[in-house]
N, C-alpha and C positions, 0 to 999 in steps of 0.2 A: 214397701221400701221406695219404690219408684214414685208412688204418689206423694210420699213424704218429701222427697227431693224436689218434686215439681212445686209443692206448696211452699217450700223454703225459698225456691228461686222466685216465685211470684211475689212472696213477701219482700224479698230483697229488692226486687224491681220497684215495688211501691216505695220502699225506704229510699232508694236511690233518687227517685223523683223528688221526694220531700227534701233530701239533702241538697240536691242540686238547686232547688228553689231557695233554700236558706243561704246556700253559698252565694248565689247571685245577689240576694238582698244584702248580705254582708259586704259584698264587693261594691255594690252601688252606694251603700251608706258609708263606705270607707273603713269598715271594721277590720278588713284583711288586706294585705298588699296585693297588687295586681299579679305579681309572680306566683304567689301562693294560690290565688284564684285560678290561674291558668293551669297549674300542676294538678290541683284537686279536680277541676272540671274535666281535665283530660282523663284522669283515672276513673272518675265516675262514668264518663261517656264510654270508655273502653269496657268497663264492667257491664254496663247496660247492653252494649252491642253483643257481648258474649252470651249474656242471658237470652237476649232476643233471638240469637242464632240457635242456641241449644234447646230452648223451651219447646218449640213446635215439634222437633224430632222426638223429644221425650214424651210429649202428649200423644203423638201418633203411636209410639211404642206401647204406652199404657193402654190405649184403646185396643191395640192388637192383642195384648195379653188378656184384656177383659173379654174380647170376642172369642178368643181361643178357649177360655175357660167356659164360656156359655156353650160353645160348640161341643166341647167334651161332655158337658152335662147333658146336652141333647142326645149325643151318641149313647151315653150310658142309659138314658131313659128308654131309647129304642131297644138297647140290648136287654134291658130288664123285661120289656114287653115280649120279647121273643127269646125267652130263656130256654125253651125247647123248640128246636126246628126239626120236625120229623121229615120234612121235604123242602128242598131248596126251590123256591118259586121265583118268578120274575118280580113279584112285588117285594119280596124280601131282599133280592139283589138291588132293586132300585132304592130301598130304604138305607142299605148299608154301604153299597159300592158306588163310587162316583165314576171311576174309570179303571181299566186294566191296561197296562202297557206291556207288550211282549217284545223283548229285544231280539236282535239277530242271533242266530246260532254261531258258535265259535268256529265250527267247520261247516262249510256249505254242503248241502245235500246229505248231511249225516242225520240219522234219526235219533242217535243217542248223544249227540253233542249237547252240552249244557247251553242254556240260554237264560237270560235274566227276565224275570216276571215281576212287575211292580203293581201292587194293588193300592189304589188311592181310595180311601174310605170317605164317605160323605161326612161332613162336619169336622173331621180331624185330619184329613189328608193322608200322606204317606207315613205309616207308623215308624219307619226307620228314621224319619226326620224329627220326630217328637223328642223333646227333652226327656231324659230317663224318669224324672219325677212325675211327669204327666203320664207316661206309659204305666208307671207303678200305680198311680191313682185310678187309671182306667181299669187295670187288672184287678184291683181290690174291689171295685164297684160292680164288675160284671160277674155274674154267677159262673161257677166252674164249668157248667154244662156248655156255655157259649164260648168261653175263652179257649 
């Protein structure tokens, strides 16, 4: 969907360049009045600026989505390799876990007060931040013994 929109915008940008050239030629040859040339050229210029502002951000977002997809695929491959983990080793932790953040306790000096723990997985990040569709696809691909 995003790729299609990017392609459409790039195509429109090329069309605008051609239209602007034709418009200029028509103006120089006297085929259209100066006022009409001014209005159309202003509209074309405005549209080109909008496309030039939006296109880079859309391309960056598309690349992020592609990278995210490949990262999830890498995580799934690792999970398939380690479908049975009889013992948690340092190697397995390094493969799956990027970092663990432990928050402050709600009550100081209490051993039973709750505290927040966030586990950032390698390649996919914090699972709470993933879109639900990605979480579902990861859950489908990972064998039940690991999930």
